[in-house]
C-alpha positions in Angstrom: 16.1 17.0 23.5 19.1 18.5 21.4 18.3 19.1 17.7 20.9 17.9 15.3 22.7 20.6 13.5 20.8 21.6 10.2 22.3 21.0 6.9 21.2 24.0 4.8 22.2 22.2 1.6 20.0 19.3 2.2 16.6 19.3 0.4 13.5 19.0 2.4 12.2 15.5 3.1 9.1 16.0 1.0 11.2 17.4 -1.8 13.1 14.1 -1.9 10.4 11.7 -1.0 7.5 12.9 -3.4 9.6 12.5 -6.6 10.8 9.3 -5.3 7.2 8.0 -4.8 6.1 9.2 -8.3 9.1 7.2 -9.6 8.3 4.2 -7.7 4.5 4.4 -8.7 5.6 4.8 -12.4 7.7 1.6 -12.2 4.8 -0.2 -10.6 2.3 0.8 -13.1 3.2 -1.6 -16.0 3.1 -4.5 -13.4 -0.5 -3.5 -12.3 -1.5 -3.2 -16.0 -0.2 -6.6 -16.8 -2.6 -8.0 -14.1 -5.5 -5.8 -14.9 -5.2 -3.8 -11.4 -5.5 -0.2 -10.7 -3.3 1.3 -7.9 -6.5 1.4 -5.7 -7.1 -2.4 -6.3 -3.6 -3.2 -5.4 -4.0 -1.1 -2.4 -7.1 -3.1 -1.4 -5.5 -6.4 -2.0 -2.4 -5.5 -0.1 -4.4 -4.0 3.0 -6.6 -7.2 3.2 -3.4 -9.1 3.8 -2.9 -7.3 7.1 -6.3 -8.1 8.5 -8.4 -10.8 6.7 -11.8 -9.3 7.5 -12.4 -5.6 7.5 -15.4 -3.4 7.1 -15.6 -1.3 3.8 -15.3 1.9 5.9 -12.4 0.7 7.9 -10.5 -0.4 4.6 -11.2 2.9 2.9 -9.7 4.7 5.9 -6.6 2.5 6.0 -5.8 3.1 2.3 -6.8 6.9 2.6 -9.6 6.5 -0.1 -13.2 8.0 -0.1 -15.4 5.2 1.2 -18.1 5.9 -1.5 -15.4 5.8 -4.3 -14.0 2.5 -3.2 -17.2 0.7 -3.8 -16.5 0.3 -7.6 -13.0 -1.1 -7.0 -14.5 -3.6 -4.5 -17.2 -4.5 -7.0 -14.6 -5.2 -9.6 -12.4 -7.2 -7.4 -15.6 -9.3 -6.2 -16.7 -9.9 -9.7 -13.2 -11.2 -10.7 -13.4 -13.7 -7.7 -10.4 -12.0 -5.8 -12.4 -10.9 -2.7 -15.7 -11.7 -1.0 -18.0 -9.3 0.8 -20.5 -10.7 3.3 -22.8 -9.1 5.8 -21.4 -8.8 9.4 -23.5 -11.1 11.5 -23.6 -8.4 14.2 -24.6 -5.5 11.7 -26.0 -6.5 8.5 -25.4 -3.0 7.2 -21.7 -3.6 7.3 -19.9 -5.9 4.8 -16.9 -7.9 6.2 -14.2 -8.3 3.4 -11.8 -11.3 2.8 -9.5 -12.2 0.1 -10.2 -15.3 -1.9 -7.3 -17.8 -2.5 -7.2 -16.4 -6.0 -6.9 -12.8 -4.4 -4.0 -13.9 -2.3 -2.3 -15.5 -5.2 -2.6 -12.5 -7.5 -1.5 -10.0 -4.6 1.6 -12.2 -3.9 2.4 -12.4 -7.6 2.0 -8.7 -8.2 3.9 -7.8 -5.0 6.9 -10.0 -6.0 6.9 -8.3 -9.4 6.8 -4.8 -7.8 9.5 -5.7 -5.5 11.7 -7.0 -8.3 11.4 -3.5 -10.0 12.1 -1.9 -6.7 15.3 -3.9 -6.4 16.6 -2.1 -9.5 16.4 1.1 -7.6 17.6 -0.3 -4.3 20.6 -1.8 -6.1 22.1 1.7 -6.3 22.5 1.6 -2.5 25.4 -0.4 -1.1 24.1 -3.6 0.6 25.3 -2.4 4.1 23.3 0.8 3.7 20.2 -1.0 2.2 19.0 -2.5 5.3 19.6 0.7 7.3 17.6 2.7 4.7 14.6 0.2 4.7 14.6 0.0 8.5 14.6 3.7 8.7 11.9 4.1 5.9 9.7 1.7 7.8 10.2 3.5 11.0 9.2 6.9 9.4 6.2 5.0 7.8 5.1 3.6 11.1 5.4 6.9 12.9 3.3 8.7 10.1 0.7 6.0 10.4 0.4 6.3 14.2 -0.1 10.0 14.4 -3.6 11.1 14.9 -4.7 13.6 12.4 -1.7 12.9 10.3 
């Protein structure tokens, strides 16, 4: 495979992506605050969307959280009626997680507000380039998630 010529004047990807990620998280924080969520809680609500029932350990791995530290987040979400934890009939030591209708509604409301804020930043990119950017970003994200040992 031939490597593309290097652009010595281009910043490393991490040098561009990390500050961007911080800016996006800062823009997201007021939305989370308005809905009484932490970033970890929003990550939980978002990942339960992908798979309705998961073990606590699998969820912690998916969101890159320590499985012992996520328990307090799950306790809070459950006490607010946003998710349920029930024993797995095959192994009662394992808890299966699912969003309640209130949890889905809150997740969708917060996601819409977060994406509205993201649109302000994406609006700086010409419409023709935006779709390519988002498609490329999704590809890089998927590649990073599928690599063992990341």
